[in-house]
C-alpha positions as protocol buffer text, in pm:
chain_id: "A"
residue {
  index: 1
  type: MET
  ca { x: 0 y: 0 z: 0 }
}
residue {
  index: 2
  type: SER
  ca { x: 141 y: 339 z: -91 }
}
residue {
  index: 3
  type: GLU
  ca { x: 83 y: 667 z: 85 }
}
residue {
  index: 4
  type: MET
  ca { x: 7 y: 991 z: -91 }
}
residue {
  index: 5
  type: ASP
  ca { x: 97 y: 1333 z: 35 }
}
residue {
  index: 6
  type: LYS
  ca { x: -100 y: 1655 z: -10 }
}
residue {
  index: 7
  type: ASP
  ca { x: 129 y: 1789 z: -286 }
}
residue {
  index: 8
  type: SER
  ca { x: 93 y: 1481 z: -508 }
}
residue {
  index: 9
  type: VAL
  ca { x: -287 y: 1481 z: -473 }
}
residue {
  index: 10
  type: THR
  ca { x: -304 y: 1856 z: -543 }
}
residue {
  index: 11
  type: SER
  ca { x: -83 y: 1827 z: -852 }
}
residue {
  index: 12
  type: ALA
  ca { x: -284 y: 1530 z: -983 }
}
residue {
  index: 13
  type: LEU
  ca { x: -612 y: 1722 z: -946 }
}
residue {
  index: 14
  type: LYS
  ca { x: -463 y: 2032 z: -1108 }
}
residue {
  index: 15
  type: SER
  ca { x: -337 y: 1826 z: -1402 }
}
residue {
  index: 16
  type: LEU
  ca { x: -676 y: 1657 z: -1437 }
}
residue {
  index: 17
  type: LYS
  ca { x: -855 y: 1993 z: -1442 }
}
residue {
  index: 18
  type: GLU
  ca { x: -615 y: 2147 z: -1697 }
}
residue {
  index: 19
  type: ASN
  ca { x: -635 y: 1850 z: -1937 }
}
residue {
  index: 20
  type: SER
  ca { x: -1013 y: 1813 z: -1925 }
}
residue {
  index: 21
  type: PRO
  ca { x: -1231 y: 1979 z: -2188 }
}
residue {
  index: 22
  type: LYS
  ca { x: -1439 y: 2279 z: -2077 }
}
residue {
  index: 23
  type: ARG
  ca { x: -1792 y: 2195 z: -1968 }
}
residue {
  index: 24
  type: LYS
  ca { x: -2110 y: 2404 z: -1960 }
}
residue {
  index: 25
  type: PHE
  ca { x: -2187 y: 2289 z: -1606 }
}
residue {
  index: 26
  type: LYS
  ca { x: -2011 y: 2279 z: -1272 }
}
residue {
  index: 27
  type: GLN
  ca { x: -1780 y: 1981 z: -1252 }
}
residue {
  index: 28
  type: THR
  ca { x: -1735 y: 1789 z: -931 }
}
residue {
  index: 29
  type: ILE
  ca { x: -1478 y: 1540 z: -819 }
}
residue {
  index: 30
  type: ASP
  ca { x: -1579 y: 1232 z: -618 }
}
residue {
  index: 31
  type: LEU
  ca { x: -1339 y: 1091 z: -364 }
}
residue {
  index: 32
  type: ILE
  ca { x: -1384 y: 725 z: -277 }
}
residue {
  index: 33
  type: ILE
  ca { x: -1190 y: 574 z: 10 }
}
residue {
  index: 34
  type: ASN
  ca { x: -1192 y: 199 z: 66 }
}
residue {
  index: 35
  type: LEU
  ca { x: -1117 y: 92 z: 422 }
}
residue {
  index: 36
  type: LYS
  ca { x: -985 y: -264 z: 431 }
}
residue {
  index: 37
  type: GLY
  ca { x: -917 y: -485 z: 729 }
}
residue {
  index: 38
  type: LEU
  ca { x: -1181 y: -330 z: 957 }
}
residue {
  index: 39
  type: ASP
  ca { x: -1433 y: -539 z: 1146 }
}
residue {
  index: 40
  type: LEU
  ca { x: -1717 y: -290 z: 1197 }
}
residue {
  index: 41
  type: LYS
  ca { x: -1886 y: -527 z: 1441 }
}
residue {
  index: 42
  type: LYS
  ca { x: -1614 y: -438 z: 1692 }
}
residue {
  index: 43
  type: PRO
  ca { x: -1676 y: -101 z: 1862 }
}
residue {
  index: 44
  type: GLU
  ca { x: -1305 y: -17 z: 1880 }
}
residue {
  index: 45
  type: GLN
  ca { x: -1283 y: -37 z: 1498 }
}
residue {
  index: 46
  type: HIS
  ca { x: -1578 y: 191 z: 1418 }
}
residue {
  index: 47
  type: VAL
  ca { x: -1497 y: 485 z: 1194 }
}
residue {
  index: 48
  type: GLU
  ca { x: -1625 y: 833 z: 1271 }
}
residue {
  index: 49
  type: LEU
  ca { x: -1486 y: 1099 z: 1045 }
}
residue {
  index: 50
  type: TYR
  ca { x: -1594 y: 1453 z: 968 }
}
residue {
  index: 51
  type: VAL
  ca { x: -1435 y: 1650 z: 687 }
}
residue {
  index: 52
  type: LEU
  ca { x: -1476 y: 2024 z: 641 }
}
residue {
  index: 53
  type: LEU
  ca { x: -1488 y: 2099 z: 271 }
}
residue {
  index: 54
  type: PRO
  ca { x: -1322 y: 2421 z: 152 }
}
residue {
  index: 55
  type: HIS
  ca { x: -1610 y: 2526 z: -75 }
}
residue {
  index: 56
  type: SER
  ca { x: -1982 y: 2495 z: -18 }
}
residue {
  index: 57
  type: LYS
  ca { x: -2222 y: 2329 z: -261 }
}
residue {
  index: 58
  type: GLY
  ca { x: -2420 y: 2650 z: -282 }
}
residue {
  index: 59
  type: LYS
  ca { x: -2728 y: 2512 z: -113 }
}
residue {
  index: 60
  type: LYS
  ca { x: -2804 y: 2383 z: 235 }
}
residue {
  index: 61
  type: SER
  ca { x: -2763 y: 2008 z: 288 }
}
residue {
  index: 62
  type: LYS
  ca { x: -3045 y: 1817 z: 453 }
}
residue {
  index: 63
  type: ILE
  ca { x: -2950 y: 1558 z: 711 }
}
residue {
  index: 64
  type: CYS
  ca { x: -3147 y: 1248 z: 807 }
}
residue {
  index: 65
  type: THR
  ca { x: -3051 y: 1011 z: 1087 }
}
residue {
  index: 66
  type: PHE
  ca { x: -3156 y: 661 z: 1190 }
}
residue {
  index: 67
  type: ALA
  ca { x: -3167 y: 652 z: 1569 }
}
residue {
  index: 68
  type: GLY
  ca { x: -3294 y: 473 z: 1875 }
}
residue {
  index: 69
  type: PRO
  ca { x: -3529 y: 633 z: 2125 }
}
residue {
  index: 70
  type: GLU
  ca { x: -3239 y: 734 z: 2351 }
}
residue {
  index: 71
  type: LEU
  ca { x: -3124 y: 990 z: 2090 }
}
residue {
  index: 72
  type: LYS
  ca { x: -3466 y: 1140 z: 2018 }
}
residue {
  index: 73
  type: ASP
  ca { x: -3402 y: 1484 z: 2174 }
}
residue {
  index: 74
  type: ASP
  ca { x: -3048 y: 1522 z: 2039 }
}
residue {
  index: 75
  type: SER
  ca { x: -3127 y: 1409 z: 1684 }
}
residue {
  index: 76
  type: ASN
  ca { x: -3423 y: 1645 z: 1653 }
}
residue {
  index: 77
  type: LYS
  ca { x: -3196 y: 1939 z: 1743 }
}
residue {
  index: 78
  type: VAL
  ca { x: -2928 y: 1875 z: 1479 }
}
residue {
  index: 79
  type: CYS
  ca { x: -3101 y: 1684 z: 1198 }
}
residue {
  index: 80
  type: ASP
  ca { x: -3371 y: 1781 z: 952 }
}
residue {
  index: 81
  type: TYR
  ca { x: -3543 y: 1444 z: 977 }
}
residue {
  index: 82
  type: THR
  ca { x: -3507 y: 1144 z: 1208 }
}
residue {
  index: 83
  type: VAL
  ca { x: -3626 y: 789 z: 1153 }
}
residue {
  index: 84
  type: PHE
  ca { x: -3660 y: 598 z: 1478 }
}
residue {
  index: 85
  type: ILE
  ca { x: -3644 y: 222 z: 1525 }
}
residue {
  index: 86
  type: ASP
  ca { x: -4021 y: 216 z: 1586 }
}
residue {
  index: 87
  type: ASP
  ca { x: -4074 y: 381 z: 1245 }
}
residue {
  index: 88
  type: PHE
  ca { x: -3872 y: 119 z: 1049 }
}
residue {
  index: 89
  type: GLN
  ca { x: -4184 y: -92 z: 990 }
}
residue {
  index: 90
  type: GLU
  ca { x: -4353 y: 198 z: 811 }
}
């Protein structure tokens, strides 16, 4: 497995942008990260990651959460919509 530093990623994206034909719409770049060797059934191997993006999408994102009844008050404060375990049947 090889590691990439910030400069190599930045130069690769810059090269990609310069060599691509001009479009009549906003282009986006998707970043996909595969995490191998994790057993997500083990609590110590859970992944919780937040990334602050340098540029906004231009519109507000809506957030939905799937939660148990113990998180009812907290999820209603920070999310636009919450689906509780009792609602899964619906």
